[in-house]
N, C-alpha and C positions, 0 to 999 in steps of 0.2 A: 436485603438486596439479592439480586439474582442475575446470572448471565442469561441471555436470550439467543437462541440459535435457530436458524431456519435451514433445513436440509431438504433440498430438492422439492420445495413447496410450490404447488400449482393452485390457482383458483380459476375455475372455468364456470361461467354462468350459462345456464340453459344448454349445457353440452356443446356450446359453440364459441362463446366469447371468452377468449383467454385474457384474463385481467392480470394474472401473475403467472410467470412462466419459469419453472425450475429455479426458484430463488434459493441461493445459498449464501449465508453470511452469519457472523456471530458477533453479538455485542457483549463485551466482557462485563463482569461484575463491577458496578460503579462507574461505567463508562458513559460519556455523553455521545450518543451515536445518532447521526442524522440520516434520514432517508430523503433523498433529494431528487426531484425530477419535475418535468412539466405536468400540467393538468392532464388527468386521464392516463397517467403512466402506470398506475397500480399501487400508488403509495397508500391510499386509504383502505383498499382491499387488504393490503398487507397488515396494517395496524389492526384492522377489525378481526383478522384471523388470529393475531397475537393475543388480543384481548378476549377472544372466545365469542365474539359477536357474529362471526361468519364461520361456517364449516370449511375445512380444508378439503380440496378435491384430491390432492395427492401430496405425499411428503410428510415431514414431521416438524413440529415446533417443540423446542426443548427449553425448559427453565432449569438452570443448574443441572443440565444433562438428564433431566427427567422429561419424558414425552408427555405433553399436555393436550394432545389433540382432542381427547374426549373429556377433558376437565371443563366444567362449567365456568362461566366468567366469575362467579362469586367465589370460587376457590383458587383463582389464579393470582389474587392479591395485586391486581393492576389498577392504577388510578389514571384517569384521563383528563386532560385540559384541552378544550375545544376552541375553535376560532371565535365562536360567539359567546364563550364563557358560560352561558346557560345559568345565570344567576337568578334567584327568585326575587322579583322586584318588590314584593310585599314584605320581605324580611330584611332586617338590618344585617350588618356585616357579621356580627357574632352568630346570628342564627343561620346565615348562609354557610359559614364554616362548620357549624355544629351539625348541620342537617344530615350528612352521611353517618355521623356517630349516633344520632337519635334513631335513625332507621335501624341501626344494629342494637338498639336498646341498651346502650352502655350506661353505667351509673352516672348521675348528674355530676358528681365530683370529678370523675374521670373526663367527662366531656368538657367541663370547665378548664381543667388542667391542659388538655390537648389544644383547645381553642386559643387559650392565652399563650401557650408556647408558640403556636403557628403565627399568632398576631405579633408577638415580639420578634420572631424570626423575620417576618416580612415587613416590619415597620408599620403595622396596621392598628396598633394600640389606640392612637388618638381617635380612630373612626369606628371603633367596635360597635358603638350604639347608633351609628349613622345608617340611614337607609341607602341601599346600593345605588338607587337612581340619582343620588346626590354626589356620587363619586366621580373622580376623573377616570379616563381610560386606563391609565397606569394602575390606579388603585383597584379598579374592577378586575384587572388582570391578576393582581396579587391576591385578591379574594378568591378567585378561581383556583389559583395554585394552592392557597391555604386549605381550601376545601378538599383538594386532592391529597395533600401531604399529611393531614391529620389522621388519615387512615393508615399511615406508616406503610406505604406500598412497597413491594419488592421491585416493581417496575413502574416508572412514571412515563406515560405517553403524552406527548404534546403535539396536537394536530393543528398546524398553521396558527399558533396562539397569538401572533402579533401582526398577521398579514394585513389586517384591515385598519391598522393605525396609520396616522400620517407619518411622513418620512422622518421628521425630527424625533417624534416620540418613539417610533420604531427603533431608531438607532440607540436611544437611551435604554429602551427595554431589552435590547439585545445584551447590553453590558450587565444590566441588573439580573436578567434571567441566568446568564452564565455564572455570575457570582453566587446567586441563590442555590442553583443546582450543585455547584462545586462544594458549597458549605454543607448542603444537605447530604451529599454523598450517595444519592440514590441512583440506580441504573436508569438512564433516561433515553428514550427514543423520541427524536424530534423530527416531525414530518413537515416538509416545506417545499415550495416551488422556487424559493428565493435563494440563489446561490450565495449571495452576500451573507445571509443569515447562517448558512451551513459553514461557510469558510471562516466566519468570525467566531462561531460558538462551538463547533463539534470537535471532539477528539479524533473521530474518524467519520467518513461519509460513505454511504452506499448510493451510487447514482443509478436511477432507473429510467428506462425509456421503453415505451410500448410493451410494458409488462416484464421486461428483462433487466436484470442487474448488469450494468455496463462496466462498473469498476468499484472496488472498495479500497479505501486507503485514507491516509491522513490528508488534510486540506493541501498541504504543500506538495505531497507526492502526486496528488491528482492534478494540481496546477502545473507542475513542472514535468510530469511524466504521464500524460493522458493515454489511456489504453486505445482510444479510437477517436475518430473525427467528431462524433457526437459529444464526447466528454470534453475534447479540446474546445469546441465551439460553445458549449453550454456554460463552462466555467470561465470567468474572467469578464471584466467590464472596463473599457470597451472590449467587445468580443474578439476572438482570434481571427486573423485574416487567413483566407485560403486562396490558392491559385494553382493551376496545373503547371507542372514542370517536367523535365526529363533529366534523368541521371546519365551523364556521359563520362566515360573513362577515356583518357588520352595519355597513353603511356602510364606513368605512375601518378598522374594527376586526375582528380575527379572534379567535374563541374556539374552545376544544375543550370538548365537553360529553359527559356521560354521566349515568346516574341518580345518580351519587355526587358529581359536581363540574361546575362551569362555570368555566373558567379563561380569562382574557384573555391572548392572546399578546403578549409584549413586542415592541419594534420589530425586534430582531434576529431573533427566531423568525418574526415576521410576514413579514419580508423574504424568508425562505427559501421561503415559500408563495406569493409574489406571482405566479409563473408556473405554479403548479400547477393542472392541469385534470383531475385524476383523480377517483376515487371519494372523496367526502367522508367515507365511513365507513371508519375506519382502526383499526389496532391500535397503541396507544401503548406504547412501551417506556421504562422509567425504571429505572436502577440504584438499589439501596437507598441508596447514599451520596448520591444526588441527590434523595432525598426529604427535604424540610426539615420538621421537626416542632417544634411549640410547644404549650405548655399554654394559651396565650391566642391569640385570633385575630390573624392577620397579614394584611397587604394581599394580595388575590388568593388567599386560602386557603379551605379548606373543612374541615368536621369529619368525622372518622372514629372509629369505636369501636375501642379496643385489644382485641385478641384474646389476645395473649401477649407477655410481656416476657422477653428472654433476655440477662442481663448477660454480657459477655465481656471483663472487665477494663477496658481503656481505651475500649471501645465497647459499645453495647447494640443488639441487634437487636429491633425492635418489629414484631410482626405486627398488621396492621390489616385490618379488614373493608372490602372495596372491591367493590361490585357483586356481592356473594355470594362473592367469592374472597378469598384471603389476599394482602395487599400488604405487602412488607417495607420497613422503613426502618432504616437504619444511622445511629446518632447517636453522637457523641463526648461525653465529659464525664459529668456526673452526672444527666442527665435520666432519670428512672425513673417513667413514668406507671403507674397502676394498671390491672389488667385490667378491662375494661368502661368505663373512663374515656373520654370524648371528647377527642381532641387535634385540633390544627389543622395542616393539611398544605398545602404547596405544593411545586412542583418547581423545580429548577435548570433553567431553560429552555435553557441552553447545551447541555445533555446530554439533551434529550428526543429520542426516535427514533420515527418513524412508519412502520409497515409496512403494505403492501397486504394486506387481509384474505384475498384468494384466493391470491396468489402468495408472500406473505411477504417480498417485496422491500422494502428501505428506500426509500421514495419520495423521500427527500431525500439519498440516498447521494451522496457526493462522491468520485468516482474519481480 
């Protein structure tokens, strides 16, 4: 196994297109580390540089504190699992797993030992002699992993390995993949655009957008302490609500105001603003589960009109009219207001976020 570190890494195509911009992060030895971001953000360029398939424009990539910029792919001991799995349809499961070992001209006895070990580890023993075109999607994915791990790689890279599966199978494969990688103990880089996959599986996440790393942290840290507006809006389902507001101080009291509300900040939230000297015009971010809804007035609440009600079993998503925009609330239980009804709303102030209107930076971010 190996740690993987990027130090000020850039990838520029044709001298103009900046695919990766000054990337800095470190995946520790044995860690499950996810690179998460929308399509075109630079994830694939990053993994290709790590694997040695793309040259680095600037910066350094290190395996176990050793710079590998000039090291060819064959010497980096990296194995990759792709979205399409790239299995050989004319070969059975055994031969697909054995293929990278045969390319290296290993003795037949060693090939057999490694293939059978991988098959036992992945639960593929009953289908070893089966052609891959007769396998289920989950079995084909395990064959792809088996072909990667028989090489005993120092680093395992998975590039959108389950993104094309249907929702039910994808959920099962998330659990299975996490368990397999944990038992294997190999350093794993998991590339995906699906924030649910990253949140469910990764030890830590590096979020990318437009070639830049936005934040690196544990799933819970990123969820509860987003560094900027992009991270806050990208992580979470339903997504975070945003609305413009103004911070107002009246004596010892602090309020946030907009055309739709005037909320007094509690002592804990007020304390976070005591040293703030920035622009009082801010963008408020609140996750739907932190929007508290009642059919009757509550302390420090305000009225909003219901635009739509979406029951989802044990929870209900309520769309509210806020400053001309839609503001989502997620409530548990049997609260079911009527469309156009006025309900009363306040926020869980422990989980309110405030972003600079110009830069999108979380003005209360705790690094």
